[in-house]
N, C-alpha and C positions, 0 to 999 in steps of 0.2 A: 410214299414219296421219298423223293431223292432230294439229300441235303443241298444239291446244286440248285435247284429249283426255288429253294427258300431263300435264296440272299435277299439282302435288305435293299428296297427301292426308294427307299426315303432316307434312312441312317448311310452316309457316307464314311463317317469316322467315330465309331462307338466311343473311342479312347478320350475322345473331346468332349464327351458328355459322362465322364466320370469325376467325382468328387475331388480326385487325386490330381486333374489335368490343371496347370497354372496358363493361364490365358496369356499373352504379352500386354495386354491391356485391362484393367480393372475399373468400370465405369461406377462411380459414385464411391471411389474409396482414393481418390486422388489427394484429397486433404490428408486423410492417414498417411499415406506414404511421403507426403511433404514434410508431414511432423517428425517420422521416423528418420528421415534424412536430416532435419535439422539438428536432430540429438545426436546422430551417429556420424556428421561430417567430421567433428573433431578427431574421431577415430584417426581419419587420413592425414588432416591437418595440423593435429597439435601431438599425436602420438599418447591419446587419452581411451580409458576403458569407458563404456557406457552400460549403464545397466536399466530396462525398459520394461513397463507393465503393459499387456495389452490385454483389454477385458470386453467382452460382449456376447451375445446369447449366439445360440447354437445358429448357422447357417448366415452369419452376419459379415462373413468373409476375413475373420481374424488370419486364419492358418494360410489362405493363399495369398494374401496381401504380404503376410512376412517373409514367404518364400519368394514372390515377387520381387520385394524391397532387395532380399538377401541377395539374388540373380542379378539384379540392375546395380546394386551398390559395389558388388564385386566387380562389374565392368567399369563402372565409373573409376573406382579405385585403380583398376588397372592401368586406365588412362594417364592416371596422376603418378604411376610408376610404384604404386603400393599393393601389396598381397594381400586380399581380404579371402578368408575360407568361413564355412557356414557348416554344422552338423544339428541337423533336426532330430530331436528324440521325443516321442508319444509319452507321456506320462502316465496316461491310462492302461498302455502296455507295460511299460518300467515302472514300477510302483518304488522301487528300491535304490538306492543311492549308488549301491554296486553295477546295478542293471544298467542306470543311467551311462555311467561311466564308460561300462563296457560299450555300449553304443557309439561313444565318442569315440573311443580308441578305435573302434571297428571302422569308423569312417577314414581313418589314418590307414590303417593294418587291417585288412580282410581276414586274415589267417590268424589274428590273434585269438588266443585261447579263451573259452568263456567261464574257465575255472582257474583258481589258484592265484589269482591276484587279489588283493586289498582294494579297497577304493582309493586310498592314499596312494598306492603303489601306480594304479593305473593314471591317477592324478598326473604324478610324475612322469609318466610315458608321453601323456599330451604335452607337459611342457616341453619333453626332449623333442617332440615333432614338430611344435610350433617354432623353436630356435633353430631347428635344423633347417626347416621349409621357409624361415624369415617371415612370418606371415602372421596377420591378427585373427583370430578365432572368435567367430558369433556362434553361441551354443542358444540354441531356441528349444525352449522346455515348452512344448504344447500340452494343453491341459495340467499345467503345472499343480493344482491344488490336490490332483490325485497323490502326488511325489511327498506333499508336504503334510499329508494329512495321515499318510503311511508310514514315512520315515523322519517327518519333521523338517527341520530348516539347515541341519548341518551342511550339506552340500553346496546347498544355495549360498549358505554362508563363505562357505570355502572358496568356491569359485568366484563371488564377488569381489574376493581379496587375494586373486590369484597369483598377483606380483608383490605383495606386500613386503615379504621377506628381502627384496632386493634393496642395495643401499640406494639406488638411483633406478626407482620402479619405472617401465613404460608399459603402458597399455597394449597387452598381446590378448587380452581375451574380454570380451562383452557378452552379457546376457540380455535374452528377451524371454520373457515371462507371460506366456499366452493362457487365459483362463477364463471361463465364464463368470466366475466370481471376482470378487475384489481380492486377488491373491496377496497383495501387501498387509492386510489385515491379518492374513493367517500365519504369517512369517513370526517367528521370536524376536523378540526386540534387539538382539544382536545382529541378526540377518537384515533386519529393517534398516537399521543403521546405515547399510551401506548403498541404500537406495534413496534418490531423491525424489519426494514425494510428486513432484511435478512432472515426474517421466512416467507419465500414465496416459495411453491412447484409448480413449472409448470409440467400440464400434456400434452404432445405433440400429435397430431394426430397421430393414428397407420397407420403404412403401411401393404400392404397385407401381408407381411412377419410375422409381428408382429401380425397381428391378427389371422393368422392359428392355433397357439398353444391355443387362446382362444375359437374359434370355435371347436376344436377338441376336446377340453377338456369338451364343451358341450355336443358335441356329444356322448363322453364316458359315462357320467352320465347322460343324457336324452334319448339317442337313442338304441333302440335295437343293440346288435352288427351284423355288416355285412349290415345294412341298407342304409349307406351312404359311398360311397369311397372317398378318399383322394382328389382325382381330383374334385369331384363335391365340396368338402368344398373349394378347392383352387379358384374355380369358384365363390364362395360366396365371399370370401376375396378379390378376383379381385376387384368385385363391391363395397365391403363395405370398402376398403382401401382409403387412404387419395388420391391418384390420380383416384379414380373410383369415381362413382356417390353418393356413401356412405359418403366420405371427410374424411374417418379415425374413421368413427364411429361404436364402437362395437355392440352398440344396434341396429344399422340397420342389422349389419352381422348377429345376433343373430333372427332378425324378419325374415330375409331370409330363414334362416336353418328351423325354425319352419313353415313357410309358404311353403316350398318346401316338407316337411315331410308329412303335411296336405291334399297336393293335391294329392300327391301319395297314402295316407290311403284311400281319397275319392274315389280315381280310384279302390281301392280295391288290390292294391300291397304291398308288404311287401319291397321294395328297391326303393330309390330315385334315378331317372334317370336325365341327364343333362338337358334334356326338363322340367323336374318340377322345377328344378333352375332358369331357364328361365323364366317360367310361373310364379313361385312367386316374379321375379324382376319386370316383367309386372304388377303385381298386387300391389306391394308394392311402386313402385316407376317408373311409366311408362314413357319412353322416345322417342321411335319409335313412331311417328304418321303418320296418312295416307297423312298428307299435308308433312312431311318431306320426305316420299318416291316417292310422286309424283315430288318433287323438283328435284331429283336425275337426274344427266345426263344419257343417254343410257349406257355408260361403267361403270359408278358405278353400274346400277344395274345389269349388267351381273356379275359384281364381286360378289355383294352381293349375286347373286342367285347361284354362284358357292358355295359360303360360306355355304348357307344354306344345300346345299346337302353334303358339305364336313363334317358338324357338325351335321346332323341329330342324329348320334349314337356316338357323340366322342364329349368330352368338348372343344379340342384344334385341330387345324389343321397349318402346318405349312406354310410359304408364297411361299415357293417350289411346294408343292403340291395343293396349292390354286390356283396358277396361270396355272398350268395345267389343273386342271378342268375347269377354267375359259376359257382356250382355247376351250375346247370341248364343253361348253355353247355357245359360241359365233357360232360355226360352226352348231351347233343345232340350234340357230336363224336366220342364215345366216347375221352376223353382223361381219365387219372386226375386227381383235383382235390387241389389243395395243402391243408395244414392251415392253422390261421388264421395261426401266425407266419409260415409261407412266403408263406401269400398276401398277408400286410401287407408283409413284406421287396419282394416284386416290385409291389407297388402303390407303394410308395416308390421304386423304380426308375424306375417310369413317371413319377413327379411329379420326381424330381431329372432325368431327360432333358427336362422340360417338353411331353410329352406330354398328362398329365392334370394339372391341378390340384388340388390337397390343401389346405384351411384348416381350422384346429381352433376353433372356436366355445365358449366357455361358457355354460351355460345353468342354469337351476333344479336340473335333474337331473344335471348333471356336465359333461363337457365330449364335444362331439360334432365328428366330422371329417367334411368334406362334401367332396365330390368334384365337379369340373365338368371341361369342355371348352371350350376356346376358341379353336383355332386351325384348325378345321375343322368344317365341319357334321357331325354325328352319322349323318344319312343316308349321306354320301359317304364317310366313314371306315368305315361297317359294310359299305358293298359293295367297299371295297379290302380289308378283313380276310377279307370271306366268299371273295374270289376268290382270296386267298393262301392260304387255308386249304384251299380244295378242290384 
């Protein structure tokens, strides 16, 4: 195969599916951005410093929101005639005070040596750069709990009191501390005293509905038009939402999107199918195992087999349609079918086990429960079940 023949038919810009990419808009994080602006506005209007905590689980948008805010805040301040700059440090990679300060100095001077200077000396270099450029610096310490656990609170204490020795201190440096945990509680008392307890912004896990505009936006900027339909995006969001296997992790959803597109491309197609999404889920986070299937009761296997046939070419099926197909499957295998209540109980068991997904929607005619399959392709699961039943 020539590499030229394997160019993407679906993904037009893979960089925009990267976890490091910062979109122009962040759906469902507008509230957090406004809170950050409310806290940092005084940096420009009153020459004060701010120290802020950002807390949330993996994939809740903490880092990308901080980056987006700093980029937009720099532009806003420039319009007001003020200079804002920002330096990002990942403390999972840089767990020592000296390594963190070198990264900040390196932001200003790419040729600065990585040995031979103490933390205090590098802090003086940063002070000189700030005065030389007449700016306010925001230092963002991502995953700051790794720094605190490894090196203590000394550096954070010193940075939070950056201008304290001046007779008439001006706010030249602010801190933004990002962590999955409550980093405020990890700080020593002396460092804690520099932070306002109310300067804390929490990032909740995303629901599937909140994830939809996020994944949809990535599709618009990274995927060729018409390559993936909204119902396939919704299936991705069902898996990645806080009630799915992803636990409300936007990164998980973006990874599923990319993997599904790559699976379709490798098969030589220019459109993502529902089976591609299921295959992506099986690769990214497999849940349905052989042992789980073998442990199913006979009636559960009949319901699951009916679901595979209903979902081969569809993202969802209704419980009503599934029950009718289940009856036909039972007849075809000479097995006595369950009554409606028992059928529903077995279906709920499959949902509780994470083998089938059930979700109730309200519409004009009442409430409808839809059933989907996300962890394995319907075709592959059907073959496994048929072999077991035989």
